[in-house]
N, CA, C and O atoms as a Tripos MOL2 file, in Angstrom:
@<TRIPOS>MOLECULE
protein
  288   287    72     0     0
PROTEIN
NO_CHARGES

@<TRIPOS>ATOM
      1 N          78.5630   95.3310   84.4210 N.3       1 MET1
      2 CA         78.9440   94.3870   85.7560 C.3       1 MET1
      3 C          77.8860   93.4860   85.9030 C.2       1 MET1
      4 O          78.0940   92.3780   86.3980 O.2       1 MET1
      5 N          76.6330   93.8750   85.4850 N.am      2 LYS2
      6 CA         75.4280   93.0670   85.6190 C.3       2 LYS2
      7 C          75.7220   91.6820   84.7140 C.2       2 LYS2
      8 O          75.4490   90.5690   85.1640 O.2       2 LYS2
      9 N          76.2870   91.8740   83.4420 N.am      3 ALA3
     10 CA         76.4920   90.7380   82.6460 C.3       3 ALA3
     11 C          77.5310   89.6840   83.2980 C.2       3 ALA3
     12 O          77.5960   88.5060   82.9470 O.2       3 ALA3
     13 N          78.3940   90.3210   84.3700 N.am      4 GLN4
     14 CA         79.3170   89.4860   85.0290 C.3       4 GLN4
     15 C          78.7490   88.8290   86.3420 C.2       4 GLN4
     16 O          79.4650   88.3630   87.2280 O.2       4 GLN4
     17 N          77.3030   88.8500   86.3600 N.am      5 GLY5
     18 CA         76.8390   88.2620   87.4800 C.3       5 GLY5
     19 C          76.6590   89.2030   88.8230 C.2       5 GLY5
     20 O          76.4030   88.6650   89.9000 O.2       5 GLY5
     21 N          76.7760   90.3470   88.7330 N.am      6 ARG6
     22 CA         76.7850   91.4900   89.7780 C.3       6 ARG6
     23 C          75.1520   91.7080   90.0560 C.2       6 ARG6
     24 O          74.3560   91.8100   89.1220 O.2       6 ARG6
     25 N          74.8660   91.7510   91.0720 N.am      7 ARG7
     26 CA         73.5820   92.0630   91.6560 C.3       7 ARG7
     27 C          73.4210   93.6080   91.5110 C.2       7 ARG7
     28 O          74.3480   94.4000   91.6830 O.2       7 ARG7
     29 N          72.1510   93.9480   91.1770 N.am      8 SER8
     30 CA         71.7610   95.3580   90.9800 C.3       8 SER8
     31 C          71.8200   96.0310   92.3500 C.2       8 SER8
     32 O          71.3680   95.4220   93.3200 O.2       8 SER8
     33 N          72.3070   97.1570   92.4820 N.am      9 GLY9
     34 CA         72.3410   97.8540   93.8380 C.3       9 GLY9
     35 C          73.3290   97.7550   94.9050 C.2       9 GLY9
     36 O          73.4030   98.4740   95.9010 O.2       9 GLY9
     37 N          74.2750   96.5240   94.4940 N.am     10 VAL10
     38 CA         75.3650   96.3850   95.2730 C.3      10 VAL10
     39 C          76.4250   97.3910   95.0150 C.2      10 VAL10
     40 O          76.7070   97.7860   93.8840 O.2      10 VAL10
     41 N          77.0770   97.8420   96.2490 N.am     11 ALA11
     42 CA         78.0910   98.7750   96.0390 C.3      11 ALA11
     43 C          79.4230   98.4410   95.0620 C.2      11 ALA11
     44 O          79.7370   97.3080   94.7000 O.2      11 ALA11
     45 N          80.0180   99.4800   94.7750 N.am     12 ASP12
     46 CA         81.1580   99.3260   93.7540 C.3      12 ASP12
     47 C          82.2240   98.4980   94.5740 C.2      12 ASP12
     48 O          82.7390   97.5580   93.9690 O.2      12 ASP12
     49 N          82.6110   98.7260   95.8480 N.am     13 ILE13
     50 CA         83.7500   98.2520   96.4020 C.3      13 ILE13
     51 C          83.1440   97.7950   97.8910 C.2      13 ILE13
     52 O          82.2720   98.4290   98.4850 O.2      13 ILE13
     53 N          83.7730   96.5780   98.3760 N.am     14 PHE14
     54 CA         83.6040   96.1150   99.6680 C.3      14 PHE14
     55 C          84.8930   96.0400  100.3210 C.2      14 PHE14
     56 O          85.6720   95.2070   99.8560 O.2      14 PHE14
     57 N          85.3100   96.7950  101.3830 N.am     15 PHE15
     58 CA         86.4990   96.7290  102.1990 C.3      15 PHE15
     59 C          86.2210   95.9600  103.3020 C.2      15 PHE15
     60 O          85.4830   96.3630  104.2010 O.2      15 PHE15
     61 N          86.8310   94.7270  103.3070 N.am     16 ALA16
     62 CA         86.3130   93.4690  104.0560 C.3      16 ALA16
     63 C          87.3320   93.4200  105.3580 C.2      16 ALA16
     64 O          87.9060   92.3800  105.6790 O.2      16 ALA16
     65 N          87.4820   94.6170  106.0380 N.am     17 PHE17
     66 CA         88.0970   94.6740  107.3530 C.3      17 PHE17
     67 C          87.3340   95.4050  108.2660 C.2      17 PHE17
     68 O          86.8760   96.5110  107.9800 O.2      17 PHE17
     69 N          87.1330   94.7550  109.5540 N.am     18 ALA18
     70 CA         86.3970   95.2400  110.5310 C.3      18 ALA18
     71 C          87.2360   96.3550  111.2920 C.2      18 ALA18
     72 O          88.4540   96.2400  111.4270 O.2      18 ALA18
     73 N          86.5510   97.3930  111.7620 N.am     19 ASN19
     74 CA         87.4230   98.2630  112.7320 C.3      19 ASN19
     75 C          86.4390   98.1230  113.9960 C.2      19 ASN19
     76 O          85.5220   97.3120  114.1320 O.2      19 ASN19
     77 N          86.8380   99.0560  114.8250 N.am     20 TYR20
     78 CA         86.2210   99.1840  116.2690 C.3      20 TYR20
     79 C          84.6980   99.3330  116.1980 C.2      20 TYR20
     80 O          84.0210   98.9080  117.1350 O.2      20 TYR20
     81 N          84.1580   99.8790  115.2040 N.am     21 GLU21
     82 CA         82.8140  100.3230  115.0080 C.3      21 GLU21
     83 C          81.9790   99.4870  114.0360 C.2      21 GLU21
     84 O          80.7980   99.2830  114.3170 O.2      21 GLU21
     85 N          82.4710   99.0240  112.9920 N.am     22 LYS22
     86 CA         81.9220   98.4350  111.9720 C.3      22 LYS22
     87 C          82.4570   97.1310  111.3860 C.2      22 LYS22
     88 O          83.6760   96.9770  111.4630 O.2      22 LYS22
     89 N          81.7130   96.1440  110.7970 N.am     23 HIS23
     90 CA         82.2060   94.9160  110.3140 C.3      23 HIS23
     91 C          82.8990   95.0290  109.0270 C.2      23 HIS23
     92 O          83.6060   94.1040  108.6270 O.2      23 HIS23
     93 N          82.7360   96.1150  108.3510 N.am     24 GLY24
     94 CA         83.2700   96.3570  106.9370 C.3      24 GLY24
     95 C          82.9450   97.6260  106.2830 C.2      24 GLY24
     96 O          82.2020   98.3340  106.9630 O.2      24 GLY24
     97 N          83.2750   98.0790  105.2250 N.am     25 LEU25
     98 CA         82.8810   99.1140  104.5740 C.3      25 LEU25
     99 C          82.5900   99.0540  103.2280 C.2      25 LEU25
    100 O          83.4710   98.7460  102.4260 O.2      25 LEU25
    101 N          81.2430   99.3610  102.8090 N.am     26 PHE26
    102 CA         80.8880   99.5750  101.5170 C.3      26 PHE26
    103 C          81.1310  100.7320  100.8060 C.2      26 PHE26
    104 O          80.8890  101.7680  101.4250 O.2      26 PHE26
    105 N          81.5960  100.8600   99.5340 N.am     27 ILE27
    106 CA         81.8770  102.1780   98.9420 C.3      27 ILE27
    107 C          81.2340  102.3080   97.4980 C.2      27 ILE27
    108 O          81.4540  101.4660   96.6260 O.2      27 ILE27
    109 N          80.4580  103.3740   97.3070 N.am     28 GLU28
    110 CA         79.7220  103.5540   96.0380 C.3      28 GLU28
    111 C          80.4340  104.6410   95.4370 C.2      28 GLU28
    112 O          80.6070  105.6250   96.1550 O.2      28 GLU28
    113 N          80.9250  104.6720   94.1620 N.am     29 PHE29
    114 CA         81.4440  105.8410   93.5120 C.3      29 PHE29
    115 C          80.3930  106.5070   92.7810 C.2      29 PHE29
    116 O          79.6070  105.7890   92.1630 O.2      29 PHE29
    117 N          80.2360  107.8420   92.7450 N.am     30 LYS30
    118 CA         79.2970  108.5220   92.0290 C.3      30 LYS30
    119 C          80.1960  109.6850   91.5090 C.2      30 LYS30
    120 O          81.0830  110.1610   92.2180 O.2      30 LYS30
    121 N          79.9520  110.1000   90.3200 N.am     31 PHE31
    122 CA         80.7320  111.3020   89.7810 C.3      31 PHE31
    123 C          79.9010  112.3250   88.9270 C.2      31 PHE31
    124 O          79.0930  111.9730   88.0670 O.2      31 PHE31
    125 N          80.1390  113.4250   89.2020 N.am     32 GLY32
    126 CA         79.2150  114.5690   88.6280 C.3      32 GLY32
    127 C          77.8930  114.5450   89.2850 C.2      32 GLY32
    128 O          77.9100  114.6080   90.5140 O.2      32 GLY32
    129 N          76.7980  114.4680   88.7150 N.am     33 LYS33
    130 CA         75.6700  114.6110   89.3210 C.3      33 LYS33
    131 C          74.8470  113.2960   89.4990 C.2      33 LYS33
    132 O          73.6270  113.2070   89.6400 O.2      33 LYS33
    133 N          75.7410  112.3280   89.4650 N.am     34 GLY34
    134 CA         75.1620  110.8310   89.7320 C.3      34 GLY34
    135 C          74.5430  110.8720   91.0650 C.2      34 GLY34
    136 O          74.9490  111.4940   92.0470 O.2      34 GLY34
    137 N          73.4440  110.0820   90.9590 N.am     35 LYS35
    138 CA         72.6950  109.8140   92.4170 C.3      35 LYS35
    139 C          72.5540  108.2020   92.4570 C.2      35 LYS35
    140 O          72.5730  107.4870   91.4560 O.2      35 LYS35
    141 N          72.4210  107.7970   93.6780 N.am     36 GLN36
    142 CA         71.9900  106.3630   93.8370 C.3      36 GLN36
    143 C          70.6220  106.0030   93.3980 C.2      36 GLN36
    144 O          69.6610  106.7650   93.5010 O.2      36 GLN36
    145 N          70.5750  104.7690   92.8880 N.am     37 SER37
    146 CA         69.3820  104.1650   92.4220 C.3      37 SER37
    147 C          68.5170  103.6810   93.5160 C.2      37 SER37
    148 O          68.9790  103.6390   94.6560 O.2      37 SER37
    149 N          67.5270  103.3780   93.3200 N.am     38 LYS38
    150 CA         66.4270  103.0430   94.4690 C.3      38 LYS38
    151 C          67.0400  101.6840   95.1560 C.2      38 LYS38
    152 O          66.9480  101.4580   96.3620 O.2      38 LYS38
    153 N          67.7100  100.7670   94.1660 N.am     39 GLU39
    154 CA         68.2030   99.4030   94.5800 C.3      39 GLU39
    155 C          69.6240   99.7290   95.3150 C.2      39 GLU39
    156 O          70.1060   98.8610   96.0430 O.2      39 GLU39
    157 N          70.2310  100.8530   95.1470 N.am     40 GLN40
    158 CA         71.5840  101.1290   95.7730 C.3      40 GLN40
    159 C          70.9260  101.6120   97.3750 C.2      40 GLN40
    160 O          71.2860  101.1580   98.4610 O.2      40 GLN40
    161 N          70.0000  102.5310   97.1550 N.am     41 LEU41
    162 CA         69.5820  103.0510   98.7030 C.3      41 LEU41
    163 C          69.0870  101.8480   99.4600 C.2      41 LEU41
    164 O          69.3430  101.7620  100.6610 O.2      41 LEU41
    165 N          68.3260  100.8150   98.7780 N.am     42 ALA42
    166 CA         67.7660   99.7830   99.5830 C.3      42 ALA42
    167 C          69.2460   98.8410  100.0310 C.2      42 ALA42
    168 O          69.3420   98.4050  101.1780 O.2      42 ALA42
    169 N          69.9630   98.6830   99.3590 N.am     43 PHE43
    170 CA         71.3370   97.9860   99.6520 C.3      43 PHE43
    171 C          71.9300   98.6190  100.9330 C.2      43 PHE43
    172 O          72.2460   98.0220  101.9620 O.2      43 PHE43
    173 N          72.0340  100.1260  100.6390 N.am     44 GLN44
    174 CA         72.5310  100.7310  101.8440 C.3      44 GLN44
    175 C          71.9720  100.5620  103.2040 C.2      44 GLN44
    176 O          72.5820  100.2990  104.2410 O.2      44 GLN44
    177 N          70.6720  100.7630  103.0170 N.am     45 THR45
    178 CA         69.8300  100.6390  104.1700 C.3      45 THR45
    179 C          69.9750   99.1490  104.8880 C.2      45 THR45
    180 O          70.1090   99.0400  106.1070 O.2      45 THR45
    181 N          69.9380   98.1540  104.0970 N.am     46 ALA46
    182 CA         70.2080   96.7960  104.5430 C.3      46 ALA46
    183 C          71.6070   96.4460  105.1680 C.2      46 ALA46
    184 O          71.6930   95.6770  106.1250 O.2      46 ALA46
    185 N          72.5460   96.9590  104.6670 N.am     47 VAL47
    186 CA         73.9780   96.6960  105.2690 C.3      47 VAL47
    187 C          74.0320   97.5640  106.5810 C.2      47 VAL47
    188 O          74.4220   97.0760  107.6420 O.2      47 VAL47
    189 N          73.6030   98.9320  106.4580 N.am     48 GLU48
    190 CA         73.8220   99.6420  107.7030 C.3      48 GLU48
    191 C          73.1450   98.9040  108.9590 C.2      48 GLU48
    192 O          73.7340   98.7320  110.0270 O.2      48 GLU48
    193 N          71.8450   98.4940  108.6960 N.am     49 LYS49
    194 CA         71.2570   97.7430  109.7160 C.3      49 LYS49
    195 C          72.0880   96.4780  110.3690 C.2      49 LYS49
    196 O          71.9110   96.0450  111.5080 O.2      49 LYS49
    197 N          73.0100   95.9920  109.4270 N.am     50 GLU50
    198 CA         73.8830   94.9690  109.9760 C.3      50 GLU50
    199 C          75.2580   95.4660  110.4730 C.2      50 GLU50
    200 O          76.2460   94.7430  110.6040 O.2      50 GLU50
    201 N          75.2090   96.6310  110.7010 N.am     51 GLU51
    202 CA         76.4690   97.4610  111.4080 C.3      51 GLU51
    203 C          77.6330   97.2790  110.2310 C.2      51 GLU51
    204 O          78.7510   96.8760  110.5530 O.2      51 GLU51
    205 N          77.3540   97.5540  109.0430 N.am     52 TYR52
    206 CA         78.5150   97.9430  108.1710 C.3      52 TYR52
    207 C          78.3440   99.2120  107.7930 C.2      52 TYR52
    208 O          77.2150   99.7030  107.7990 O.2      52 TYR52
    209 N          79.5310   99.9810  107.3780 N.am     53 GLN53
    210 CA         79.4690  101.3650  106.8410 C.3      53 GLN53
    211 C          79.2250  101.4370  105.5700 C.2      53 GLN53
    212 O          79.6810  100.5410  104.8600 O.2      53 GLN53
    213 N          78.4980  102.4480  105.0030 N.am     54 TYR54
    214 CA         78.3000  102.6390  103.7330 C.3      54 TYR54
    215 C          78.5510  104.1180  103.2200 C.2      54 TYR54
    216 O          77.8580  104.9790  103.7600 O.2      54 TYR54
    217 N          79.3770  104.4930  102.3280 N.am     55 GLU55
    218 CA         79.6670  105.6230  101.9550 C.3      55 GLU55
    219 C          79.6990  105.7770  100.4040 C.2      55 GLU55
    220 O          80.0120  104.8620   99.6430 O.2      55 GLU55
    221 N          79.3320  107.0620  100.0100 N.am     56 VAL56
    222 CA         79.3490  107.4980   98.5450 C.3      56 VAL56
    223 C          80.4340  108.3880   98.5180 C.2      56 VAL56
    224 O          80.6330  109.2320   99.3920 O.2      56 VAL56
    225 N          81.1930  108.2010   97.4530 N.am     57 VAL57
    226 CA         82.4970  109.0880   97.3280 C.3      57 VAL57
    227 C          82.4170  109.6800   95.8550 C.2      57 VAL57
    228 O          81.8660  109.0940   94.9230 O.2      57 VAL57
    229 N          82.9310  110.7040   95.7830 N.am     58 ASN58
    230 CA         83.0490  111.4020   94.5590 C.3      58 ASN58
    231 C          84.2160  111.6720   93.6850 C.2      58 ASN58
    232 O          84.2000  112.0550   92.5160 O.2      58 ASN58
    233 N          85.3530  111.3760   94.5370 N.am     59 ASP59
    234 CA         86.5970  111.5200   93.8830 C.3      59 ASP59
    235 C          87.7110  110.8220   94.6240 C.2      59 ASP59
    236 O          87.5170  110.3500   95.7440 O.2      59 ASP59
    237 N          88.9850  110.7460   93.9520 N.am     60 PHE60
    238 CA         89.8390  109.9480   94.6610 C.3      60 PHE60
    239 C          90.4050  110.3980   96.0440 C.2      60 PHE60
    240 O          90.7590  109.5110   96.8210 O.2      60 PHE60
    241 N          90.5120  111.6270   96.3920 N.am     61 ASP61
    242 CA         90.8610  112.1870   97.5160 C.3      61 ASP61
    243 C          89.7540  111.9560   98.5940 C.2      61 ASP61
    244 O          90.1830  111.6850   99.7150 O.2      61 ASP61
    245 N          88.6710  112.0070   98.4690 N.am     62 GLN62
    246 CA         87.5560  111.5970   99.2370 C.3      62 GLN62
    247 C          87.7280  110.1640   99.4160 C.2      62 GLN62
    248 O          87.6300  109.8410  100.6000 O.2      62 GLN62
    249 N          87.9690  109.1410   98.5620 N.am     63 PHE63
    250 CA         88.1560  107.9510   98.7420 C.3      63 PHE63
    251 C          89.3260  107.5890   99.7520 C.2      63 PHE63
    252 O          89.2150  106.8380  100.7210 O.2      63 PHE63
    253 N          90.4160  108.2340   99.3630 N.am     64 LYS64
    254 CA         91.7150  108.0010  100.2950 C.3      64 LYS64
    255 C          91.5140  108.4420  101.6520 C.2      64 LYS64
    256 O          92.1330  107.8960  102.5650 O.2      64 LYS64
    257 N          90.6230  109.4770  101.8860 N.am     65 ASN65
    258 CA         90.5070  110.0410  103.2670 C.3      65 ASN65
    259 C          89.7010  109.2440  103.9540 C.2      65 ASN65
    260 O          89.9160  109.0650  105.1520 O.2      65 ASN65
    261 N          88.6160  108.6190  103.2970 N.am     66 LEU66
    262 CA         87.6810  107.6700  103.9040 C.3      66 LEU66
    263 C          88.4160  106.3610  104.4180 C.2      66 LEU66
    264 O          88.2290  105.8850  105.5370 O.2      66 LEU66
    265 N          89.2230  105.8700  103.5220 N.am     67 ILE67
    266 CA         89.9030  104.5710  104.0020 C.3      67 ILE67
    267 C          90.8040  104.8960  105.0740 C.2      67 ILE67
    268 O          90.8030  104.1320  106.0400 O.2      67 ILE67
    269 N          91.6730  106.0190  105.0810 N.am     68 GLU68
    270 CA         92.4160  106.2770  106.0160 C.3      68 GLU68
    271 C          91.7610  106.4800  107.4430 C.2      68 GLU68
    272 O          92.1880  105.9610  108.4750 O.2      68 GLU68
    273 N          90.6250  107.3390  107.3460 N.am     69 LYS69
    274 CA         89.7420  107.4250  108.5960 C.3      69 LYS69
    275 C          89.1490  106.1320  109.1440 C.2      69 LYS69
    276 O          89.0430  105.9010  110.3480 O.2      69 LYS69
    277 N          88.7300  105.2180  108.0640 N.am     70 TYR70
    278 CA         88.1330  103.9290  108.5890 C.3      70 TYR70
    279 C          89.3410  102.9770  109.1750 C.2      70 TYR70
    280 O          89.1140  102.0970  110.0050 O.2      70 TYR70
    281 N          90.3940  103.2000  108.7510 N.am     71 LEU71
    282 CA         91.5440  102.3950  109.4570 C.3      71 LEU71
    283 C          92.1200  102.6970  110.6820 C.2      71 LEU71
    284 O          92.7150  101.9050  111.4130 O.2      71 LEU71
    285 N          91.8700  104.1550  110.9220 N.am     72 SER72
    286 CA         92.4820  104.7820  112.3250 C.3      72 SER72
    287 C          91.6480  104.5150  113.4800 C.2      72 SER72
    288 O          91.9830  104.9240  114.5920 O.2      72 SER72
@<TRIPOS>BOND
     1     1     2 1
     2     2     3 1
     3     3     4 2
     4     3     5 am
     5     5     6 1
     6     6     7 1
     7     7     8 2
     8     7     9 am
     9     9    10 1
    10    10    11 1
    11    11    12 2
    12    11    13 am
    13    13    14 1
    14    14    15 1
    15    15    16 2
    16    15    17 am
    17    17    18 1
    18    18    19 1
    19    19    20 2
    20    19    21 am
    21    21    22 1
    22    22    23 1
    23    23    24 2
    24    23    25 am
    25    25    26 1
    26    26    27 1
    27    27    28 2
    28    27    29 am
    29    29    30 1
    30    30    31 1
    31    31    32 2
    32    31    33 am
    33    33    34 1
    34    34    35 1
    35    35    36 2
    36    35    37 am
    37    37    38 1
    38    38    39 1
    39    39    40 2
    40    39    41 am
    41    41    42 1
    42    42    43 1
    43    43    44 2
    44    43    45 am
    45    45    46 1
    46    46    47 1
    47    47    48 2
    48    47    49 am
    49    49    50 1
    50    50    51 1
    51    51    52 2
    52    51    53 am
    53    53    54 1
    54    54    55 1
    55    55    56 2
    56    55    57 am
    57    57    58 1
    58    58    59 1
    59    59    60 2
    60    59    61 am
    61    61    62 1
    62    62    63 1
    63    63    64 2
    64    63    65 am
    65    65    66 1
    66    66    67 1
    67    67    68 2
    68    67    69 am
    69    69    70 1
    70    70    71 1
    71    71    72 2
    72    71    73 am
    73    73    74 1
    74    74    75 1
    75    75    76 2
    76    75    77 am
    77    77    78 1
    78    78    79 1
    79    79    80 2
    80    79    81 am
    81    81    82 1
    82    82    83 1
    83    83    84 2
    84    83    85 am
    85    85    86 1
    86    86    87 1
    87    87    88 2
    88    87    89 am
    89    89    90 1
    90    90    91 1
    91    91    92 2
    92    91    93 am
    93    93    94 1
    94    94    95 1
    95    95    96 2
    96    95    97 am
    97    97    98 1
    98    98    99 1
    99    99   100 2
   100    99   101 am
   101   101   102 1
   102   102   103 1
   103   103   104 2
   104   103   105 am
   105   105   106 1
   106   106   107 1
   107   107   108 2
   108   107   109 am
   109   109   110 1
   110   110   111 1
   111   111   112 2
   112   111   113 am
   113   113   114 1
   114   114   115 1
   115   115   116 2
   116   115   117 am
   117   117   118 1
   118   118   119 1
   119   119   120 2
   120   119   121 am
   121   121   122 1
   122   122   123 1
   123   123   124 2
   124   123   125 am
   125   125   126 1
   126   126   127 1
   127   127   128 2
   128   127   129 am
   129   129   130 1
   130   130   131 1
   131   131   132 2
   132   131   133 am
   133   133   134 1
   134   134   135 1
   135   135   136 2
   136   135   137 am
   137   137   138 1
   138   138   139 1
   139   139   140 2
   140   139   141 am
   141   141   142 1
   142   142   143 1
   143   143   144 2
   144   143   145 am
   145   145   146 1
   146   146   147 1
   147   147   148 2
   148   147   149 am
   149   149   150 1
   150   150   151 1
   151   151   152 2
   152   151   153 am
   153   153   154 1
   154   154   155 1
   155   155   156 2
   156   155   157 am
   157   157   158 1
   158   158   159 1
   159   159   160 2
   160   159   161 am
   161   161   162 1
   162   162   163 1
   163   163   164 2
   164   163   165 am
   165   165   166 1
   166   166   167 1
   167   167   168 2
   168   167   169 am
   169   169   170 1
   170   170   171 1
   171   171   172 2
   172   171   173 am
   173   173   174 1
   174   174   175 1
   175   175   176 2
   176   175   177 am
   177   177   178 1
   178   178   179 1
   179   179   180 2
   180   179   181 am
   181   181   182 1
   182   182   183 1
   183   183   184 2
   184   183   185 am
   185   185   186 1
   186   186   187 1
   187   187   188 2
   188   187   189 am
   189   189   190 1
   190   190   191 1
   191   191   192 2
   192   191   193 am
   193   193   194 1
   194   194   195 1
   195   195   196 2
   196   195   197 am
   197   197   198 1
   198   198   199 1
   199   199   200 2
   200   199   201 am
   201   201   202 1
   202   202   203 1
   203   203   204 2
   204   203   205 am
   205   205   206 1
   206   206   207 1
   207   207   208 2
   208   207   209 am
   209   209   210 1
   210   210   211 1
   211   211   212 2
   212   211   213 am
   213   213   214 1
   214   214   215 1
   215   215   216 2
   216   215   217 am
   217   217   218 1
   218   218   219 1
   219   219   220 2
   220   219   221 am
   221   221   222 1
   222   222   223 1
   223   223   224 2
   224   223   225 am
   225   225   226 1
   226   226   227 1
   227   227   228 2
   228   227   229 am
   229   229   230 1
   230   230   231 1
   231   231   232 2
   232   231   233 am
   233   233   234 1
   234   234   235 1
   235   235   236 2
   236   235   237 am
   237   237   238 1
   238   238   239 1
   239   239   240 2
   240   239   241 am
   241   241   242 1
   242   242   243 1
   243   243   244 2
   244   243   245 am
   245   245   246 1
   246   246   247 1
   247   247   248 2
   248   247   249 am
   249   249   250 1
   250   250   251 1
   251   251   252 2
   252   251   253 am
   253   253   254 1
   254   254   255 1
   255   255   256 2
   256   255   257 am
   257   257   258 1
   258   258   259 1
   259   259   260 2
   260   259   261 am
   261   261   262 1
   262   262   263 1
   263   263   264 2
   264   263   265 am
   265   265   266 1
   266   266   267 1
   267   267   268 2
   268   267   269 am
   269   269   270 1
   270   270   271 1
   271   271   272 2
   272   271   273 am
   273   273   274 1
   274   274   275 1
   275   275   276 2
   276   275   277 am
   277   277   278 1
   278   278   279 1
   279   279   280 2
   280   279   281 am
   281   281   282 1
   282   282   283 1
   283   283   284 2
   284   283   285 am
   285   285   286 1
   286   286   287 1
   287   287   288 2
@<TRIPOS>SUBSTRUCTURE
     1 MET1         2 RESIDUE 1 A MET
     2 LYS2         6 RESIDUE 1 A LYS
     3 ALA3        10 RESIDUE 1 A ALA
     4 GLN4        14 RESIDUE 1 A GLN
     5 GLY5        18 RESIDUE 1 A GLY
     6 ARG6        22 RESIDUE 1 A ARG
     7 ARG7        26 RESIDUE 1 A ARG
     8 SER8        30 RESIDUE 1 A SER
     9 GLY9        34 RESIDUE 1 A GLY
    10 VAL10       38 RESIDUE 1 A VAL
    11 ALA11       42 RESIDUE 1 A ALA
    12 ASP12       46 RESIDUE 1 A ASP
    13 ILE13       50 RESIDUE 1 A ILE
    14 PHE14       54 RESIDUE 1 A PHE
    15 PHE15       58 RESIDUE 1 A PHE
    16 ALA16       62 RESIDUE 1 A ALA
    17 PHE17       66 RESIDUE 1 A PHE
    18 ALA18       70 RESIDUE 1 A ALA
    19 ASN19       74 RESIDUE 1 A ASN
    20 TYR20       78 RESIDUE 1 A TYR
    21 GLU21       82 RESIDUE 1 A GLU
    22 LYS22       86 RESIDUE 1 A LYS
    23 HIS23       90 RESIDUE 1 A HIS
    24 GLY24       94 RESIDUE 1 A GLY
    25 LEU25       98 RESIDUE 1 A LEU
    26 PHE26      102 RESIDUE 1 A PHE
    27 ILE27      106 RESIDUE 1 A ILE
    28 GLU28      110 RESIDUE 1 A GLU
    29 PHE29      114 RESIDUE 1 A PHE
    30 LYS30      118 RESIDUE 1 A LYS
    31 PHE31      122 RESIDUE 1 A PHE
    32 GLY32      126 RESIDUE 1 A GLY
    33 LYS33      130 RESIDUE 1 A LYS
    34 GLY34      134 RESIDUE 1 A GLY
    35 LYS35      138 RESIDUE 1 A LYS
    36 GLN36      142 RESIDUE 1 A GLN
    37 SER37      146 RESIDUE 1 A SER
    38 LYS38      150 RESIDUE 1 A LYS
    39 GLU39      154 RESIDUE 1 A GLU
    40 GLN40      158 RESIDUE 1 A GLN
    41 LEU41      162 RESIDUE 1 A LEU
    42 ALA42      166 RESIDUE 1 A ALA
    43 PHE43      170 RESIDUE 1 A PHE
    44 GLN44      174 RESIDUE 1 A GLN
    45 THR45      178 RESIDUE 1 A THR
    46 ALA46      182 RESIDUE 1 A ALA
    47 VAL47      186 RESIDUE 1 A VAL
    48 GLU48      190 RESIDUE 1 A GLU
    49 LYS49      194 RESIDUE 1 A LYS
    50 GLU50      198 RESIDUE 1 A GLU
    51 GLU51      202 RESIDUE 1 A GLU
    52 TYR52      206 RESIDUE 1 A TYR
    53 GLN53      210 RESIDUE 1 A GLN
    54 TYR54      214 RESIDUE 1 A TYR
    55 GLU55      218 RESIDUE 1 A GLU
    56 VAL56      222 RESIDUE 1 A VAL
    57 VAL57      226 RESIDUE 1 A VAL
    58 ASN58      230 RESIDUE 1 A ASN
    59 ASP59      234 RESIDUE 1 A ASP
    60 PHE60      238 RESIDUE 1 A PHE
    61 ASP61      242 RESIDUE 1 A ASP
    62 GLN62      246 RESIDUE 1 A GLN
    63 PHE63      250 RESIDUE 1 A PHE
    64 LYS64      254 RESIDUE 1 A LYS
    65 ASN65      258 RESIDUE 1 A ASN
    66 LEU66      262 RESIDUE 1 A LEU
    67 ILE67      266 RESIDUE 1 A ILE
    68 GLU68      270 RESIDUE 1 A GLU
    69 LYS69      274 RESIDUE 1 A LYS
    70 TYR70      278 RESIDUE 1 A TYR
    71 LEU71      282 RESIDUE 1 A LEU
    72 SER72      286 RESIDUE 1 A SER
């Protein structure tokens, strides 16, 4: 992704819909024992300060439940 111009640390998906609490939703996918890098943690801190939601998900069901909850 970096080769395509993506900045290091930016979440995998941005859900660009505001709800009653947040301006949008950033989602980072981690599988197995994957952990956030220091750049990802810094990005998370920055977007949360601006009232965006940031979540790390590990599988499709978690992703689906997150989207459903965010939209309700």
